[in-house]
C-alpha positions as CSV (number, residue, x, y, z in Angstrom):
1,M,49.6,141.2,277.8
2,S,49.2,140.9,274.1
3,Y,49.0,143.1,271.0
4,S,45.5,144.1,270.0
5,P,44.5,143.6,266.3
6,E,44.8,147.4,266.0
7,N,48.4,147.3,267.3
8,L,49.3,144.5,264.9
9,A,47.9,146.5,262.0
10,E,49.8,149.6,263.1
11,L,53.0,147.5,263.2
12,E,52.3,146.2,259.7
13,V,52.0,149.8,258.5
14,L,55.3,150.8,260.2
15,M,56.9,147.8,258.5
16,L,56.1,149.4,255.1
17,Y,58.5,152.3,255.5
18,D,62.0,152.2,254.0
19,L,64.2,153.2,256.9
20,N,67.2,153.8,254.5
21,S,65.6,157.0,253.2
22,N,63.7,159.7,255.1
23,Q,62.7,161.1,251.7
24,E,60.5,158.1,251.0
25,G,56.9,158.1,252.4
26,I,54.0,155.8,251.7
27,K,50.4,156.2,250.5
28,I,47.6,154.1,251.8
29,H,45.0,154.0,249.0
30,K,41.3,154.2,249.6
31,Q,41.0,150.6,248.2
32,A,43.3,149.2,250.9
33,D,42.0,146.9,253.6
34,E,40.0,148.7,256.2
35,A,42.4,147.6,259.0
36,V,45.3,149.2,257.1
37,I,43.4,152.4,256.6
38,S,42.4,152.5,260.3
39,A,45.9,151.7,261.4
40,A,47.3,154.6,259.3
41,K,44.7,157.0,260.8
42,G,45.6,155.8,264.3
43,L,49.3,156.3,263.7
44,F,48.6,159.8,262.4
45,K,46.5,160.6,265.5
46,K,49.3,159.3,267.8
47,G,51.9,161.4,266.0
48,F,53.8,158.6,264.3
49,I,53.2,159.6,260.7
50,T,52.5,163.0,258.9
51,Q,49.3,162.2,257.1
52,E,46.2,160.1,257.8
53,D,46.9,158.1,254.6
54,G,50.6,157.6,255.2
55,G,53.0,160.3,254.3
56,Y,56.3,160.4,256.1
57,L,57.5,159.1,259.5
58,T,57.8,161.7,262.3
59,D,60.8,161.4,264.7
60,L,58.6,159.2,267.0
61,G,57.4,157.2,264.0
62,S,61.0,156.6,262.8
63,E,62.0,155.3,266.2
64,A,59.0,153.1,266.4
65,A,59.5,151.7,262.8
66,E,63.2,151.0,263.6
67,H,62.2,149.0,266.7
68,A,59.4,147.2,264.8
69,Q,61.7,146.3,262.0
70,S,64.5,145.2,264.3
71,L,62.2,143.0,266.3
72,H,60.9,141.4,263.1
73,T,64.5,140.7,262.1
74,M,65.3,139.2,265.5
75,L,62.2,137.0,265.5
76,N,62.9,135.7,262.1
77,A,66.7,135.3,262.3
78,H,66.5,131.5,262.8
79,S,63.3,130.8,261.1
80,G,65.0,128.6,258.5
81,E,66.6,126.2,261.0
């Protein structure tokens, strides 16, 4: 089992969110890479974010972003050694 390119793009979008503030959303601009635009639309359709072009994390999205960011931290904890 592996992540699809679409999953990886969705994870990248989730990584853009600042988890220290639920008052801070993101905006995916029309000039962004098509994979990023599609990822945001997919996350919106799945109920992770509030707008097709970003917006805020939903409760589900917040949980997913926390897991994604935690995994990123764990995977990179010893990258300098």
